C-alpha positions in Angstrom: 90.1 86.0 89.8 88.5 84.0 92.6 85.0 82.4 92.2 83.5 85.2 94.4 85.1 87.9 92.2 83.9 86.3 89.0 80.3 86.1 90.5 80.6 89.7 91.7 81.6 90.9 88.2 78.5 89.2 86.6 76.2 90.4 89.4 77.4 93.9 88.8 76.5 93.7 85.2 73.0 92.5 86.0 72.5 95.2 88.6 73.4 97.8 86.1 70.6 96.6 84.0 68.1 96.4 86.8 69.2 98.9 89.5 66.0 98.7 91.4 66.3 95.0 92.2 67.1 94.7 95.9 67.8 90.9 95.6 70.4 91.5 93.0 72.0 94.3 95.1 72.1 92.0 98.1 73.6 89.2 96.1 76.3 91.5 94.7 77.1 92.8 98.2 77.4 89.3 99.5 79.7 88.2 96.7 82.0 91.3 97.4 81.9 90.6 101.1 82.8 87.0 100.6 85.8 88.1 98.4 87.0 90.3 101.2 86.2 93.6 99.5 84.0 95.1 102.3 84.5 98.6 101.0 83.3 97.8 97.5 80.2 96.0 99.1 79.4 99.2 101.0 79.9 101.4 98.0 77.4 99.4 96.1 74.9 99.6 98.9 75.4 103.3 99.4 74.9 104.0 95.7 71.5 102.3 95.5 68.3 104.3 94.7 66.4 105.3 97.8 63.6 102.8 97.4 66.1 100.0 97.2 68.3 101.3 100.0 65.3 101.0 102.4 64.9 97.3 101.7 65.5 95.2 104.9 68.1 93.1 103.2 70.1 96.1 102.0 70.0 97.6 105.5 71.1 94.4 107.1 74.0 94.2 104.8 75.0 97.8 105.5 75.1 96.9 109.1 77.3 93.9 108.3 79.7 96.2 106.5 79.7 98.5 109.5 80.6 95.6 111.7 83.4 94.6 109.4 84.9 98.1 109.4 84.7 98.6 113.1 81.7 101.0 113.1 80.0 99.0 115.9 77.7 101.7 117.2 76.4 102.3 113.7 75.8 98.7 113.1 74.0 98.3 116.4 71.8 101.4 115.6 70.7 99.9 112.3 69.8 96.5 114.0 67.9 98.3 116.8 65.9 100.3 114.3 65.0 97.2 112.3 63.9 95.4 115.4 61.7 98.4 116.5 60.1 98.3 113.0 59.1 94.6 113.6 61.8 93.1 111.4 63.4 90.2 113.1 65.5 87.1 112.4 68.2 85.0 114.0 70.9 86.6 111.9 69.8 90.1 112.9 69.8 89.4 116.6 73.2 87.6 116.3 74.7 90.6 114.6 73.2 93.0 117.2 74.7 91.0 120.0 78.0 90.8 118.1 78.1 94.6 117.8 77.3 95.0 121.5 80.2 92.6 122.3 82.6 94.6 120.1 81.6 97.7 122.1 82.5 95.7 125.2 78.9 95.6 126.5 79.1 91.9 127.2 76.1 91.7 129.6 73.9 93.5 127.1 75.2 91.2 124.4 74.3 88.1 126.4 70.8 89.5 127.0 70.3 90.0 123.2 71.6 86.5 122.7 69.2 85.0 125.2 66.3 86.6 123.4 67.6 85.1 120.1 67.7 81.6 121.8 64.2 82.1 123.1 62.9 83.2 119.7 64.8 80.9 117.4 66.4 78.1 119.4 70.1 77.2 119.4 72.2 77.4 116.3 76.0 76.9 115.9 76.4 80.6 115.2 74.5 81.7 118.3 76.4 79.2 120.4 79.8 80.3 119.1 78.8 83.9 119.9 77.7 82.9 123.4 81.3 81.4 123.8 82.8 84.7 122.7 80.7 86.7 125.1 81.5 84.3 127.9 85.2 84.7 127.2 84.9 88.5 127.6 83.1 87.9 130.9 85.8 85.6 132.1 83.6 82.6 132.3 85.9 80.2 130.6 84.0 77.1 131.5 80.8 78.5 129.9 82.9 79.5 126.9 84.3 76.0 126.4 80.9 74.3 127.0 79.1 76.6 124.5 81.8 75.9 121.9 81.3 72.2 122.5 77.6 72.6 122.0 78.3 74.3 118.6 80.7 71.4 117.7 78.0 68.9 118.6 75.7 70.5 116.1 78.4 71.1 113.5 81.4 68.8 114.1 84.7 70.2 113.0 83.6 73.8 112.7 87.0 75.6 112.7 85.6 78.8 114.3 84.0 76.8 117.2 87.3 75.0 117.6 89.3 78.2 117.6 87.1 80.0 120.1 87.2 76.9 122.3 91.0 76.9 122.1 91.1 80.5 123.1 88.8 79.8 126.1 91.0 76.9 127.2 94.0 79.1 126.8 92.6 82.0 128.8 91.5 79.4 131.4 95.1 78.3 131.8 94.5 74.9 130.0 97.6 75.3 127.9 98.1 71.8 126.7 94.4 71.4 125.8 94.4 74.7 124.0 97.4 73.8 121.9 95.7 70.6 120.9 92.4 72.3 120.0 94.1 75.1 118.1 96.0 72.6 116.0 92.8 70.9 115.1 91.3 74.2 114.1 94.3 75.2 112.0 94.3 71.9 110.2 90.9 72.7 108.9 91.4 76.4 108.4 95.0 77.7 108.5 93.7 81.3 108.9 91.4 80.7 111.9 92.0 83.8 114.0 91.6 82.6 117.6 93.6 79.4 116.8 96.4 81.4 115.4 96.4 83.7 118.5 96.7 80.6 120.8 99.4 78.8 118.7 101.4 82.0 118.2 101.3 83.1 121.9 102.3 79.6 123.1 105.3 79.8 120.8 106.1 83.3 122.0 106.0 82.2 125.6 108.7 79.5 124.7 110.6 82.4 122.9 110.3 80.4 119.7 110.1 83.6 117.7 110.8 81.8 114.3 107.6 79.8 114.7 105.5 82.5 116.3 106.2 85.2 113.8 104.5 83.8 110.7 101.5 82.7 112.9 101.1 86.3 114.2 101.5 87.7 110.7 98.9 85.3 109.3 96.5 86.5 112.0 97.1 90.1 111.2 96.6 89.7 107.4 92.8 89.3 107.9 92.5 91.1 111.2 94.9 94.0 111.1 93.4 95.6 114.1 93.3 92.5 116.4 94.6 93.9 119.7 95.8 90.5 121.0 97.7 89.7 117.7 99.2 93.2 117.7 100.3 92.9 121.3 101.9 89.5 120.8 103.6 90.5 117.6 104.9 93.7 119.2 106.5 91.7 122.0 108.0 89.3 119.4 109.6 92.2 117.6 111.0 93.4 121.0 112.7 90.0 121.3 114.1 90.4 117.9 115.4 93.8 119.0 113.4 95.6 116.3 112.5 98.3 118.7 111.1 101.1 116.6 108.8 98.8 114.7 107.9 97.0 117.9 106.9 100.4 119.4 104.7 101.2 116.5 102.9 97.8 116.7 102.4 98.0 120.4 101.1 101.6 120.2 98.6 100.3 117.6 97.7 97.6 120.1 97.0 100.1 122.9 94.7 102.0 120.5 92.6 98.9 120.0 92.8 97.6 123.6 93.2 100.8 125.7 92.4 99.0 129.0 94.9 96.1 128.4 97.5 96.6 131.2 100.0 94.1 129.8 100.1 95.9 126.4 100.8 99.2 128.1 103.6 97.6 130.1 105.2 96.0 127.0 105.1 99.4 125.2 106.7 101.0 128.3 109.6 98.4 128.2 110.1 99.1 124.5 110.2 102.8 125.0 112.7 102.3 127.9 114.9 100.1 125.7 114.9 103.0 123.2 115.8 105.5 126.0 112.4 107.2 125.8 111.9 107.6 129.5 109.2 110.3 129.3 107.2 108.2 126.8 107.6 105.1 129.0 106.2 107.0 132.0 103.2 108.1 129.9 102.6 104.5 129.0 102.8 103.4 132.7 100.4 106.3 133.6 97.9 105.0 131.0 98.2 101.6 132.6 97.6 103.2 136.0 94.5 105.0 134.6 93.1 101.6 133.5 93.7 99.9 136.8 95.3 101.5 139.9 95.8 98.2 141.7 98.2 96.5 139.4 101.5 95.9 141.1 103.7 95.9 138.1 102.3 99.4 137.1 103.5 100.8 140.4 106.8 98.9 139.8 107.1 100.6 136.5 106.6 104.0 138.0 109.2 103.1 140.5 111.6 102.1 137.7 111.1 105.5 136.0 111.8 107.3 139.3 114.9 105.2 139.8 116.1 106.0 136.3 115.7 109.7 137.1 117.6 109.5 140.4 114.4 110.1 142.4 115.3 107.4 144.9 112.8 108.3 147.7 109.9 108.3 145.3 111.2 105.1 143.8 111.2 103.4 147.3 107.6 104.5 147.9 106.4 103.1 144.5 108.3 99.9 145.1 106.5 99.4 148.5 103.2 100.0 146.9 103.9 97.6 144.1 105.1 94.8 146.4 102.1 95.2 148.6 99.9 94.6 145.6 102.1 91.9 144.1 105.1 90.5 145.9 106.4 89.2 142.6 106.1 92.4 140.6 109.1 92.1 138.2 109.3 95.9 137.5 109.5 96.6 141.2 112.3 94.1 141.7 114.2 95.6 138.9 113.7 99.0 140.3 115.2 97.7 143.5 118.1 96.4 141.6 118.7 99.8 140.1 118.5 101.5 143.5 121.1 98.9 144.9 123.4 99.7 142.2 122.9 103.5 142.7 123.8 103.0 146.3 126.9 101.0 145.6 125.8 97.4 145.9 126.6 96.2 142.3 126.7 92.5 143.3 123.3 92.7 145.1 121.9 94.5 142.0 123.1 91.7 139.6 121.8 89.0 142.0 118.4 90.8 142.0 118.3 91.0 138.2 119.2 87.3 137.9 116.1 86.4 139.9 113.8 88.0 137.4 112.1 85.3 135.4 109.5 85.5 132.6 106.1 85.8 134.1 103.2 83.6 133.2 99.8 84.6 131.9 98.5 86.2 128.7 100.8 88.8 127.3 103.3 88.3 130.0 105.9 86.6 127.8 108.5 89.4 128.1 111.8 88.1 129.5 112.3 90.8 132.1 115.8 89.7 133.0 117.0 90.0 129.4 115.3 93.3 128.9 116.8 94.5 132.2 120.3 93.8 131.0 119.5 95.5 127.7 118.2 98.5 129.5 121.3 98.7 131.6 123.5 98.5 128.4 121.4 101.3 126.9 121.9 103.5 130.0 125.6 102.9 130.3 126.0 103.8 126.6 124.6 107.2 127.4 121.3 106.8 125.5 119.3 108.1 128.4 
């Protein structure tokens, strides 16, 4: 048993003897939470007598359990009620802002955080959260500077380093992000953002043997991490483990329903398994998220080309290339049309031009997948 588990066992005995003691209940919930048993912590809190359940510390920990289990609206509701009752504290405002961030209400989260800075001043935790919010807002410079402020207050903090690494990565500072991620992982081998950066950089280099354990380690503690799931699903595609890749990528789309690149990866996976109708549904989901993405229109062109709907494919190709002259799916759809019209050499030349794209979750080697898809089609698995 771990230290936290031993402590939890002792506290459970004490609470059984004194069930109306809110401090004991909170200490037990904290010990269970620290041991990773969030469900047990919530069960303890839910089973308390009413007078104890209403204690501020108990309610705060119930909100933390809700955060940990993805019940963000419930957590935010508990925090808001406590603030309305005049209960306040830096941790309470931090967790409210975090819940708002998890609900993708970044501007609201930044406003809550600003009130926490005004009331309590800067802390490493608040600065790290500010960095996370800035990341969601696409302000990578602010995300890096906020993480640096946290590191100035608490040098070597692995979470601050990990969030900084992700901000550098999303800001296209790949060399810097690799260095920062390594520094974080030397301190904490399970730091989530650092694992994402290190794993994705390896994936981009198609170094799947190094990337796979990094993604798997990230998913051990964060099984619903959309970015980890998306990268891991693409890695499984490279290993040609298509059914499993499809399951992982579908899970990723449930956690990041607006992430275009993940829908595209799922569509490619479905195409490689000969599931053209499912692939079209994935491209339609990407289209619903953003109608101005060239590769989505290219994907729809690809579907039309595979079905022999050449005029419709031509229209979608033109739309795609207007939006993005380098849209890889559109260029592959062009290659399919060339072949269908008797230009096999031109088709092969077009496919040869397809190179892996750059950018987050664009690690798929389209040329390789295009050849695999052609093999699938010619084998009759259409």
